[in-house]
C-alpha positions in Angstrom: 0.0 0.0 0.0 1.4 3.4 -1.0 2.3 5.7 1.9 -0.3 8.4 2.6 0.7 12.0 2.6 -1.1 14.8 4.3 -2.6 17.2 1.7 -1.9 20.9 1.7 -5.0 23.0 0.8 -4.7 26.5 -0.5 -7.6 28.4 1.2 -7.1 31.7 -0.7 -10.6 31.4 -2.4 -12.3 31.8 1.0 -9.5 33.0 3.3 -10.2 35.7 5.9 -8.5 38.2 3.6 -11.7 38.0 1.5 -15.3 39.1 2.4 -16.8 36.5 0.1 -15.7 33.4 -1.8 -13.7 33.8 -5.0 -16.2 32.4 -7.4 -13.8 31.0 -10.1 -11.8 29.0 -7.5 -14.4 28.2 -4.8 -15.6 24.9 -6.2 -12.1 23.6 -6.5 -11.5 24.5 -2.9 -14.7 22.7 -1.9 -13.6 19.6 -3.9 -10.1 19.6 -2.6 -11.1 19.9 1.1 -13.9 17.2 0.6 -11.4 14.8 -1.0 -8.9 15.4 1.9 -11.4 14.5 4.5 -12.7 11.4 2.6 -9.2 10.0 2.3 -7.1 11.4 5.2 -9.2 13.4 7.7 -6.3 15.8 8.3 -4.9 18.6 6.2 -2.7 21.7 6.2 -4.2 25.1 5.3 -2.2 27.8 3.6 -3.4 31.4 2.8 -6.1 31.1 5.5 -5.9 34.8 6.3 -4.9 34.6 10.0 -2.0 37.1 10.4 1.3 35.5 11.3 1.9 38.3 13.8 -1.2 37.2 15.7 0.0 33.6 15.8 3.5 34.7 16.9 2.0 36.9 19.7 -0.1 34.0 21.0 3.0 31.7 21.1 4.9 34.5 22.9 2.3 34.8 25.6 2.1 31.1 25.9 5.8 30.9 26.5 5.7 33.6 29.0 3.1 31.8 31.1 4.8 28.4 31.0 8.1 30.0 32.1 6.6 31.2 35.4 7.3 29.3 38.6 5.1 26.3 39.2 3.6 28.0 42.3 2.4 30.9 40.2 1.0 28.7 37.4 -0.7 26.5 39.9 -2.8 29.4 41.2 -4.7 29.1 37.9 -5.0 25.3 38.0 -8.0 23.6 36.4 -10.6 22.8 39.0 -12.7 19.6 39.1 -15.7 19.7 36.8 -14.2 22.6 34.8 -12.5 22.8 31.4 -10.7 26.1 32.2 -7.3 26.4 33.8 -3.8 25.1 34.1 -2.8 21.4 34.0 0.6 20.5 35.2 3.0 18.0 33.6 1.5 14.5 34.0 -1.9 15.8 35.0 -3.6 14.7 31.9 -3.5 11.3 30.3 -4.9 11.5 26.8 -4.4 7.8 26.5 -5.6 6.2 29.8 -3.5 3.1 29.2 -0.3 5.3 29.4 1.1 7.4 32.2 0.2 11.1 32.3 1.4 13.1 29.3 4.8 14.8 29.5 3.4 18.3 28.9 2.0 21.5 30.5 -1.3 22.8 29.4 -3.6 25.8 29.8 -7.2 25.5 28.7 -8.8 28.9 27.8 -12.6 28.8 28.0 -13.8 32.2 26.8 -16.5 32.8 29.5 -13.9 32.4 32.2 -11.3 34.7 30.6 -13.1 38.0 30.9 -10.8 40.5 32.7 -7.8 38.2 32.7 -4.9 40.5 31.6 -2.7 37.5 30.8 -5.0 36.0 28.3 -5.7 37.4 24.9 -8.6 35.7 23.1 -8.4 37.7 19.9 -6.9 34.7 18.2 -9.9 32.7 19.4 -12.3 35.1 17.7 -10.3 35.1 14.4 -10.2 31.3 14.4 -13.9 31.1 15.1 -14.5 33.2 12.0 -12.3 30.8 10.0 -14.0 27.8 11.4 -17.4 29.0 10.2 -15.9 29.2 6.7 -14.5 25.7 7.0 -17.7 24.3 8.3 -19.5 25.9 5.3 -17.0 24.4 2.8 -17.5 21.0 4.4 -21.2 21.2 4.1 -21.0 22.3 0.4 -18.6 19.3 -0.2 -21.3 17.0 1.2 -23.9 18.8 -1.0 -26.1 19.4 2.0 -29.3 21.2 1.4 -28.4 23.8 4.0 -24.7 24.9 3.6 -24.8 26.6 7.0 -25.9 23.5 8.9 -22.6 23.0 10.7 -22.2 26.7 11.3 -25.6 27.0 13.0 -24.8 23.9 15.1 -21.8 25.8 16.6 -23.6 29.1 17.3 -23.2 28.5 21.0 -19.5 29.0 21.0 -18.3 31.3 23.9 -21.6 30.7 25.6 -22.4 28.8 28.9 -23.6 25.6 27.2 -20.4 25.1 25.0 -17.0 23.8 25.8 -15.1 25.0 22.7 -11.6 25.5 24.1 -8.3 27.1 23.1 -5.5 25.0 24.5 -1.9 26.2 24.8 0.6 23.4 25.2 4.2 23.3 26.3 6.4 20.2 25.8 9.6 20.5 28.0 12.9 19.2 26.8 14.1 15.9 28.0 17.1 17.2 29.9 19.9 15.2 31.4 18.8 13.4 34.5 15.1 13.5 33.7 13.6 10.0 33.6 10.2 9.4 32.1 7.9 6.7 33.4 7.7 3.5 31.4 5.5 3.9 28.3 5.2 7.7 28.9 5.2 10.0 25.8 4.5 13.7 25.3 0.9 13.2 24.3 -0.9 9.8 24.2 -2.9 8.4 21.3 -6.3 10.1 21.2 -9.1 11.6 19.1 -10.3 15.0 20.1 -13.8 15.4 21.6 -15.3 18.0 19.3 -16.3 18.3 15.6 -12.9 19.6 14.4 -9.6 21.0 15.7 -7.4 23.8 14.4 -3.7 23.2 15.3 -0.8 25.6 15.3 2.7 24.3 16.0 6.2 25.6 15.8 9.2 24.2 13.9 9.7 21.0 15.9 8.4 17.9 14.4 6.7 15.3 16.6 3.0 15.0 15.8 2.0 11.6 14.5 -1.2 10.2 13.0 -2.8 6.9 12.6 -4.9 7.2 9.4 -6.9 4.1 8.3 -4.3 2.0 10.1 -1.3 3.7 8.4 1.3 5.7 10.4 1.9 9.2 9.1 4.4 11.7 10.5 4.0 15.5 10.2 6.7 17.2 8.1 9.2 19.5 9.8 8.2 23.1 9.9 5.7 25.6 11.2 2.2 24.2 10.5 -1.4 25.2 10.6 -3.4 22.0 10.6 -7.1 21.2 10.4 -8.3 17.8 11.6 -11.6 16.1 11.8 -11.9 14.8 15.4 -12.1 11.1 14.4 -8.4 11.0 13.5 -6.1 9.3 16.0 -3.2 11.6 16.9 -0.2 11.4 19.3 3.2 13.0 20.0 6.4 11.0 20.1 9.1 13.7 19.8 11.8 13.4 22.5 14.7 15.9 22.4 16.6 18.7 24.1 14.5 21.6 22.7 11.2 22.6 24.1 8.3 23.4 21.8 4.7 24.7 21.9 1.3 24.2 20.3 -1.9 26.1 20.1 -5.0 24.0 19.6 -8.7 25.0 19.2 -11.2 22.3 19.6 -14.6 23.3 18.3 -17.6 21.8 20.0 -21.3 22.1 19.0 -23.9 23.6 21.3 -25.3 21.2 23.9 -28.7 22.0 22.4 -27.7 21.1 18.8 -29.5 18.1 17.3 -27.2 15.2 16.6 -28.1 12.8 13.8 -26.4 10.9 11.1 -26.2 12.6 7.7 -27.5 10.3 5.0 -24.7 11.4 2.6 -22.1 10.3 5.1 -23.4 6.7 5.6 -21.5 5.2 2.7 -18.9 7.8 1.9 -16.1 5.2 1.5 -18.0 3.4 -1.2 
């Protein structure tokens, strides 16, 4: 079986730099994204319209927080029955059969971030706008009667009945003298819990995917990825350089109706 590669999709035709789709290239964008999700479930977006300065600033603030003493970070720890807050190294096991992940994490839930001077959720708002366009393109690829079906199902984002979350992640270097637990990795095998995930990562490679029982490694370089949340992901990188990720997991409203789309029943056939 030929090795699978993760497709790179040019989103210029409906990027945030545009107010409306570029008609002559819009259908190709719809077809390309639809094909990527039918065959892989993960893709890289280029020309999406999110300013690089905004992404860089988000990484900068993430680095500043994770460089604080543990005692300071722990003041913002995630409480039981809450999605918002700081999770220390080993405090989250994305694969319950492994030890806790070797990473620090902060979950930003918008309704809890008001007035917090350390947290800028502007990137959240920009990504939410992009997600609406992605949801629309997905619906058009499925030829749904209502192209805004997925958009409307996620209208509750930033409200009290929605857990859409911006996650900032820090993976410390494996320094001399540090011993990991047996079978411990940076982030265990998992599928995210929402409808889709937007991923920003820096220049350190490490993200891996299991796609239709095939192992795929992300290429080296700064990436902006978009994944349907049925794809199995994990992180294996071990090295002497720390690195960061920003992840937005989009979840529909608790009140949204969940049902199987007829067009999705036999999509592999």
